[in-house]
C-alpha positions in Angstrom: 12.1 -16.7 29.4 13.8 -14.2 31.6 12.9 -10.5 31.7 15.2 -7.6 32.2 15.6 -8.3 35.9 16.6 -11.9 35.3 13.3 -13.4 36.6 11.9 -16.4 34.9 8.9 -15.7 32.6 6.5 -18.3 31.2 3.8 -18.3 28.6 0.3 -17.4 30.0 -2.7 -19.3 28.7 -6.4 -18.8 29.2 -7.7 -20.9 32.0 -11.0 -21.7 33.7 -12.1 -23.4 36.9 -11.3 -26.9 35.7 -8.2 -26.2 33.7 -5.3 -24.4 35.5 -2.3 -22.7 34.1 0.1 -25.3 35.4 -1.9 -28.1 33.8 -1.9 -26.4 30.4 1.8 -25.6 30.6 2.5 -29.3 31.5 0.4 -30.5 28.5 2.1 -28.1 26.1 5.5 -29.2 27.3 4.6 -32.9 26.9 3.1 -32.3 23.5 6.2 -30.5 22.3 8.5 -33.2 23.6 6.4 -36.0 22.0 5.4 -34.4 18.7 7.8 -31.6 17.9 9.5 -33.6 15.2 6.1 -34.1 13.5 5.7 -30.3 13.0 6.2 -29.7 9.3 8.4 -27.0 7.8 5.8 -25.1 5.7 7.8 -22.3 4.0 10.4 -23.1 1.4 14.0 -23.0 2.7 14.9 -20.2 0.2 12.3 -18.0 1.9 13.4 -18.7 5.4 17.0 -18.1 4.5 16.4 -14.9 2.4 14.1 -13.4 5.0 16.1 -14.5 8.1 13.2 -16.5 9.5 13.5 -19.3 12.1 12.0 -22.6 11.1 8.4 -23.4 11.8 9.2 -26.0 14.4 11.6 -23.6 16.3 9.0 -20.8 16.1 6.3 -23.0 17.7 8.6 -24.0 20.5 9.8 -20.4 21.0 6.2 -19.1 21.2 5.6 -21.5 24.2 9.1 -21.6 25.7 11.1 -18.6 24.5 14.7 -18.2 25.8 14.4 -14.4 25.7 12.2 -11.6 24.3 14.2 -11.5 21.0 13.5 -15.2 20.4 9.8 -14.7 21.1 9.6 -11.8 18.7 11.5 -13.8 16.0 9.0 -16.6 16.5 6.0 -14.3 16.3 7.5 -12.7 13.1 7.9 -16.1 11.5 4.4 -17.2 12.3 2.8 -14.0 11.0 4.9 -14.1 7.9 4.0 -17.7 7.3 0.3 -17.0 7.8 0.3 -14.1 5.3 2.4 -16.1 2.8 -0.1 -19.0 2.9 -3.0 -16.5 2.6 -1.5 -15.0 -0.5 -0.8 -18.4 -1.9 -4.4 -19.4 -1.4 -5.6 -16.2 -3.1 -3.4 -16.9 -6.1 -4.6 -20.6 -6.2 -8.2 -19.4 -6.1 -7.7 -16.9 -8.9 -5.9 -19.5 -11.1 -8.7 -22.1 -10.3 -11.4 -19.5 -11.2 -9.6 -18.7 -14.5 -9.4 -22.4 -15.4 -13.0 -23.2 -14.4 -14.9 -20.1 -15.3 -14.9 -19.1 -18.8 -15.5 -15.4 -19.3 -16.7 -13.6 -22.4 -13.7 -12.1 -24.2 -14.6 -8.6 -25.5 -13.1 -7.9 -28.9 -13.4 -4.2 -28.8 -12.5 -1.9 -31.8 -9.0 -0.7 -30.9 -9.2 2.1 -33.5 -12.5 3.4 -32.0 -10.9 3.3 -28.5 -8.0 5.4 -29.8 -10.3 7.8 -31.5 -12.4 8.2 -28.3 -9.2 8.9 -26.3 -8.3 11.6 -28.8 -11.6 13.3 -28.2 -10.9 13.7 -24.5 -10.3 17.4 -23.5 -7.1 16.3 -21.7 -4.2 14.0 -22.2 -4.1 10.8 -20.2 -1.4 10.6 -17.6 1.1 7.7 -17.8 -0.7 6.0 -15.0 -4.1 6.3 -16.8 -2.5 4.9 -20.0 -1.2 2.0 -18.1 -4.6 1.2 -16.5 -6.3 1.5 -19.9 -3.9 -1.0 -21.3 -4.4 -3.4 -18.4 -8.2 -3.1 -18.8 -7.9 -3.7 -22.5 -5.8 -6.8 -21.9 -8.3 -8.1 -19.3 -11.2 -7.5 -21.7 -9.6 -9.7 -24.4 -8.8 -12.5 -21.9 -11.1 -15.5 -21.9 -11.8 -15.3 -18.2 -13.6 -13.0 -15.8 -11.9 -9.8 -14.9 -10.8 -9.3 -11.3 -10.4 -5.6 -11.0 -11.3 -3.1 -8.3 -11.9 0.4 -9.5 -11.1 3.4 -7.3 -10.9 7.1 -7.9 -8.5 9.5 -6.4 -9.5 12.6 -4.4 -8.8 15.1 -7.2 -11.1 13.2 -9.6 -13.9 13.0 -7.0 -13.7 16.8 -6.4 -13.7 17.5 -10.1 -16.8 15.4 -10.5 -18.4 17.3 -7.6 -17.8 20.7 -9.2 -17.8 24.0 -7.3 -21.0 23.2 -5.4 -20.5 19.9 -3.7 -23.6 19.1 -1.7 -24.2 22.7 -0.8 -20.6 23.6 -0.1 -18.6 26.1 -2.0 -15.0 25.5 -3.1 -13.4 27.0 0.0 -15.6 24.8 2.3 -14.6 21.8 0.3 -10.9 22.7 0.5 -11.2 23.1 4.3 -13.0 19.8 4.6 -10.3 18.1 2.5 -7.6 19.7 4.6 -9.1 18.2 7.7 -9.3 14.7 6.2 -13.1 14.4 6.5 -15.2 11.8 4.9 -17.6 13.0 2.2 -20.6 11.3 0.5 -20.5 11.7 -3.2 -23.2 10.1 -5.2 -24.2 7.7 -2.5 -20.7 6.3 -1.7 -18.6 7.5 1.2 -15.0 8.3 0.4 -12.2 9.2 2.9 -10.0 11.9 1.7 -6.5 10.8 0.7 
């Protein structure tokens, strides 16, 4: 690869006393010449086209022997995208496998009782809260284990804490929140949003 001044730039590899840079470069070059056609294209063609990615084979070659900085960056982008895509694919496969192999206990709750409870709340649920309640209800009735992470927003944490949060009055709490500090509420540490 050439830099801005037109000087030739090569990939740099970690070396040690017995393995020199020139030797590694020669081995990588030989391996690419002999086995480049064996490198599989991993991503579906629709993804590479729609996301303007270079092929996997080209990306591997460009990481070792880029023509210029733009090609090196494109290769790096393709490899990172591919790694994250495969990671997401594995997570989805694991979730599907868990749903097929692990039978959860469906909870057939009383919908009328739930609606009655919601009516007793001293406030009206927001659209977001209604959506989450519906998702949880759907998950409860499903015959597999729930995969849900619960989190609370800053306003809810402050409301739980009241006017005297661990010895601080409301104005101290507002100042603390304005500075983005972490607070310990009920044994868990939360970073302010």
